[in-house]
N, C-alpha and C positions, 0 to 999 in steps of 0.2 A: 576614713582611710578604711574602717572595720567594712561599710558596708559596699565600697569598691573591692575592694578583695574577695567581697564573697560574692557577689555579680560577677566579677572577672573570670574567677571562678568555676563559677555554674555556666557560665557563657560558654569557656575552654570545652569544659566534660562534654556538657549537650553538641557543641561543634564537633567533638571527636566522635560521640555515639552518633550521630546522623551519619554525616560518613561512612561510619564501621556499617552501619545499618543498610544504605546506597550501596555499598561495594557489595554486598554480599547477596542483595536482588539481583543483582547485574551479573553476578556469580553461576546463581539459579538458572534466569533467564538466559542466558547465552548457553548455556548446558542440554535445559531441553529443547528449549526451539531449534537443533541445531539443524536437524534433520528437514524443517520448514522453511526452514531460511532457507538451504541449500537448493530446495527446489524451488522458490521463491512461492510459494502460497502464504510465506510471512515475510516483511519485512524488518531491516534493524532498527528505521529510526519509528515502526508501528509497537515493536518491542520494547525502545527507549520507552514511547509514549505509556505503553504500561507500566513498565515500573515506575514511572515517574508518576501516574495516575493511586497506586498502591502505594507510593511512598509519601505523596501529600496526605491521604487518608491515615494514613496508620504515624504518621512524627509525632503528630499531638498529642498522641500518649506517650511519647519517650520524652516528654516533660514533667509526667508525673513517674516516669523511671529514677531520674533523679531527685526529684524531687521528694524522695522515697527517707532519701537520710539529708535532706534539705536543715531539716532541724539542728543536725549532727555537727553540720558543717557549719551552722550557722556560730554553734555554740565554740565551736572552735578553732571561729577565728575570733569572735569575744576573748578568747582566754589567751588566744597567740598576740592579744593585741593588751592585754593588761598588765598593769604594771607589778611590781612583785606584790607590793602591798593586797591587791587585791587576788592574788593567781591563788594562794592557796585557799582563800576562803572560797572559791570560784570550785573551785576543787573537791573541798570539801563537803558543798550544799549537792552536789554529783556524784556522789559513792553510790550511794542506792540506785541510781538512773548505769552510771556504770555497770554494774551488777547482773544489770539486765541484760544487755547488750553483750560483755563482753566476760569470757571467763576467766577465771583468775591468772589459771597459764598462758592466757593471751594477754589481755592488758589488766592491773591490778593497782586500781583506783585508793583504794585503801593504802593498801602498802607505801604508794607514792605520797601519799598525804601526810602520815607517821613518817616519814623520813626527812619530809622537808619541816614538818616541825619542830626538830630537833635542831635543827641547824640556822642558823644565821641568814638572811637572804643574802647579803653581801659576801657570801664563802664563796669559795671555787664551790663544793662539793653541790650548796644548794641550787647553784645556776647547772650546772653539771646534768641533775634530776629531771630540773625542769625542761629543758632542752631534749634530755632523753626521752622523755616522758612524752612530749608533743609529735617529738617524729616518729614514736609507736603508735602513738595514736594517727596519726596522718597517713600512715603506712597500711592499717589495718581498714580506715576509713577507706580506703584507693581498693586495696583490694576486696573487699567484701560489697562495694558499688558495683565497682568491674563484672564482678562474678553476675550479679542482680541482672546489670547490662544486658549483658553476655546470653542469660537465660532465657529475658527480656525479648530479646531481637532473633533470639533461636525459634523461640515459640511461634513471632512473626515470621518468620523468614518460611517456618515448616509449615503455615495457614498458603503463603504464597505458595510453595512448593506442590501444596498438594491441590492447589486451585488450579495451576500451569500444568501438571502433570494430567489433571480430567482432560483442558482443552484438548493439549499438544494429541492423546489419545483418541479424542472425539475426532480433531480434523483429520488426522492420520486414517478413520476409518470412513472419513468419506468418500462420495466415487466407488467403494469397492462394491455398495449392495446398487447399482447402477440406479439410483434417485435421480442423478440429474446432477448432484452436488459434485463441488470440487473443492478441495483442502482450504483453497483462497475462496471462492464465495462463503462457504463456510463461515470462516477466520471474519468475513468482512464483517457479517450480518450479526456476529454475537451481540454488539453493542446497541444494534439495532430496536425498536420497540417491538412489543410482540405482534399487533397487527402490521407491520411490515416482513418480519421473518416469517409470519405467515403467509403473505404474498408471494417471498420468495420462495417459499418450499411448493408453493402452484405452477408456480414459472419455473425453477428446475426444472419438474417435471415436461413441461412443455418444450424448453430446451434440450430436455433427451432424445424425445421424442421429434424432433421436426427435423427432417429431413431441410428445410429451406434454413431455418437458424446455422445448421453444420456448415451449409454451402456459401453465407451469407459470411461467416466466419472463414471460413478460407477465402472465399476471392477478394475482402476488404484487407488492405495492408499486407497484400503479397509481401514475400521478402524480392522475389524475383523482381515483381513492378517497382519497387521501391530503388532495386539495383540500378532499373534500368533509365531513371531518372538522371543518371551520370551522365548520359549521353547528351543532356544540354549545353555543358560544361565544354564543347570541343568546338570551336574556331568555324565562323561560318554559317551558311546551312546545307547540308546534306543528306542523302536518304539514306537510312541507317537500319538493316534488319535485325530486330530482336529478335534469338529464338532466344523461347523458356521452352526446356522441359515440357511434354504432352503428358497429361494424366490422361486418367480412361473416359473421362465426361470433357476433356479436351478434344477428344482426334472428332474431328470432322471428315479427315478422306485422308488419300496418299498422293505424293507429289514426287517431286525431283528434288535430292538435296546432295551437301554433305553432314549434317548434321548427325553425329553417330548417337546421339543421346536418344533419337526419334529413329534408327535405322530401322529396316523389316529383317524379319530373323535369314529371309531368307540370303539377304545379299552378305550374310555370314559365311553362307555355300563358297563363295568365290576364295575365303581367306583359307578352307581347311582345304584347297585344292591348287598344288604349286603350278599348273598350267593356269591356272586363272586369274589366280594372285594379282597379275600385273592388272589386268582386266580390272579388278577391283580399286587398285591404285590410279586407276584414267580414270575410271567412272567418278574416283572421290574429288580428283583434281577437276574433274569438267562438271563436278556438281550432277552428276547423274546417275545416284546410285537412290534406291526409291526408300521415299521415307514416310512417317507417317505427319497431317499435316494436321495443323490445330488452330486455334482461338488465339492460342502463344503467342504464334507466331506475327509478325507484322511488322511493316515499313513506317515508318519516323521520321519524319522531316527534322531535326533539332537544330539547334544552335548552339554554340558555346563560344567559349573566349581561350587562351590561355592559360589557363585556370591548372591544377596537377595534384598529384598526390592527396596530400590532406585535405588541401582547396575542395577537390571532386570530394572527398568519404564525409568532410562537411554538407557540400552544396545538396548533396544526397539526401533531403531531408524526411522525416515519418513526419509527416503533417497530422492535426487533428481528425478526427472523422466530425460530423456536422449531418447529424440524422431529425430530418424535419416528417413529425408522425402528425398525420391525422387525427386527432382527438372526438370528432363529429359524431353525431346519432348515430349513423351509417354503419359507423366501424364496430359498433357494440356486439356483445356476443363475444362468437370463437374466432372473432380476429382482432376484436379487442386484445383478447390472451396472447394472440399471437405476435402481435405489435409490441406489447410489454417486452414478452420475452425476447423478440430483435433487439430493442434497445438494452435491456437488463445484460442481454448477450453480449453485444456493444460496448457496452460501458467494460464491461471484465476482460474482451480482445485490447480495448485502449491500453485501459490499467494495465496489462500484462506488457504492453508493448511501452510503454510511459508514455502514450500519447493522448491529448485532451481527446474530453466527449463533451461535443456540444448540441444538445438536444433541444429543439424548436420544437414546441407544440403547440398547434392549432387547428382551432376551430370556429368560432364565432371570435373569441380573442385570439391572444397570444402571449405562450408565456415561454420563457428560455430559461433553461437548468444547463449549465457551466460546470461539468464537472474536471477537477481537477485533478486530486488524490480520491481514491473512490475510499479511503480507510474514514479520509472523514466526511466526504462528500456523499456518500450513499442515502443518507437520510432528507436528502434534497429528491427525491426521485419516491421519497416517501407518497406523496399527493398525485402522482402520475400512475403507480403503480396499482394503489389501493382504492381509488378515488374510480367510478367510472365514468365513459364516454359519453357524453352530452355536445347539444347543439348543431349550428350548422358546419360549411365547409365553408373557408374561406381562405385560401392561401394566398391571400396577395401580400400580407404584411410577413408571412411565413419566408414570402421571398426575399423580401426588402431585408429582412435583418439577414438570411442565408447567403445571399450575395454579397451585402454589405459587410460581414464576414468574413469572408470568403478573398475581398477582396485586399484586405488586409498584408501585411507581410507575415505578421507572426503565424498566419492559416495558410503559405502558399502550401503546395503539395498536398495538399486537403484531401479526403475522400466525402461526398456527400453523396446523401442514403436520403431516397423520400420513398413514405411508407405512406399508402393511403391507396383507397376505392378509384379515387381519380374521377371521381362524378363533381366536374367542378369546372367552369367556364375555359375558353382555349387560352392561352396561354399568351401573351400578347409579345407582338414581333419586339417591344423594348427589352422583357424580359429572356426571348428568346437569346436577344442577342447581346443581352449580360453573361448567361449561362454558357455561351459560345467564348465570351472573351476567356470565363474560369477554365474552361476547360485548355486554351491554348495557355495557360500559367498555370496547367498539369494537375488540376484540378480533375477526379475523376468521378463522374456522375452516376448512380445507382439507383432504382427504383424498385421497388416491389409493388405489385398491382393485384388488388384484391376485387373480382367478379369479372364480369364482362362487359362494363362498360365505362370502362377507362378513357379518359381524353386522352388521344395519342401526340397531341402535343407535346406533351411532357415527356411520354415516353422514347417519343422520338430521338430525346436530346441526349438520352441514357447511352452508358457505354454498356451497357448491362440490364437487363428488366427478370423480374422474376414473378412468374404470374402466381398466385396462390388464390383459391378458388372455396376455401372456407367460409363459414360463414352464409352460404348460398341455400 
């Protein structure tokens, strides 16, 4: 019974101590990470993971904290369960020990031993003295232990505060020096190996300087393109003109229409004159206004049903990225560095949009890396980012994996990107047909082609091609 009470008390104290410690860690983390959480550089589930890891590392030491008073608690339970005949003897033997732990003004064990010796054990006075001594001792033990525990937890929390405050300062400073880092990337690579962190630093500089990387980030997963897919939920099959705001690089000429977002400045002159104002409105109705023309304007034949409201919104999903990367020997050097920067950049893009990113690496063999949570999955890219490209080029199995994946329902609305010098055999009619079918399923196909010897059968299938001549 005595041992059971002792164990129960120890477990209860440890449970309370652990909960108190974890609560303090959460308070510190939420307060310090608040600015980074707001800008999505850090996410709450990732903060929770860090808190739990620190807690797991330190909570084993909490056992030592409450066991500091373990011997006293054990003796307390022994005396509490002792019969009256043994109680006084135990108290008298421990008088010297009590005098080391407690001042006479706190708990004078000698006084209680003398008083108990003067009265009969069966008397009311004797029982009252015993009860009063035990209650006072228990209160002092609990107070001292709590104070000791709180101070220990305070030291652990101070250490965690300094660690997090240092991280937050570093993360907030990233990007200000123009080194290509973002707070998000800086956060993600904190737990990576030194080799991978070094490679990420190198690729961050490439990402910052490369216009191609920036253009790919703008083009892939554009919000306007995702919203346009809502049109497929209309019933029947009809031509729908999709107008997207033209950007400077998007403009290809001037045409007629009534898209006010693309209106030539000269057309606004009609509105400033009351005589000409009516002419402006007539030309607007007739779609005869002069407007910029761009590649963002296109006519699509779309199919849909009676879906409406929230059903339409849920139907316009943001599909994953599928990136096929040529890792053959002909891609070594500058091409390799840029290809790696493209993959890392798109992985970050997918992470920011909560989209999956499937990376298919091909040379003589094929390797697949699927990233669902970059916080935990970034180390999966270490071999690709840190090792040199080598071997020959065989895109057959890469096409097989990509097409098979994109045919799956959970990969609808995906973006497919090929990154290669495309110095490979002509694409077979079978694979060409598969890719055409994917495009009918709203898969968008892009290509980054290095050099002047690219096989056109691939590039002709792409919705957009970027040419790069690095490494020549």
